[in-house]
C-alpha positions, 0 to 999 in steps of 0.5 A, a space after each residue: 485495478 491501481 498499481 498501488 494497494 494500501 492493506 490495512 485494517 479499522 482503527 488503525 491509525 497508522 493506516 488512515 494517516 498512510 491513506 491520507 498521504 496517498 489520497 493526497 500525493 498519489 495523483 498528483 504523481 500520475 497514480 491511484 491506488 485502492 484500500 484492501 482490508 489485510 484481514 481479508 485474505 489468511 496469507 495478508 494476515 499471516 505475513 503482515 500480522 500487526 505490522 500494518 500499514 503496508 503499500 504494495 505496488 504490483 503486488 510487491 511490498 514498498 512501505 510499512 507503517 510510515 512514508 513521508 511524500 519525498 519516500 511516496 515519490 521515489 516509490 512511484 518513481 522507482 523501478 519495480 518488477 511486477 509480481 505475477 502472483 499478485 491478486 485483488 482483494 
């Protein structure tokens, strides 16, 4: 499973924008991502509600609502520990 997960929801234009950014920039940074519906998990829905999109790295929120290419590059190169409780969608 890719280390980056985009929590998204159908009909969310901000989610669409973040997915375009991830699709354009993560491969050139040597990374991949998957998209999960925030409503597919009750904990995610309760925790993030309407504050989406949320980008998780190894299960840890690293960006929310908006991110640009420079911020994404910093996130990818950042040193964050993995969350052993992270799960697939």
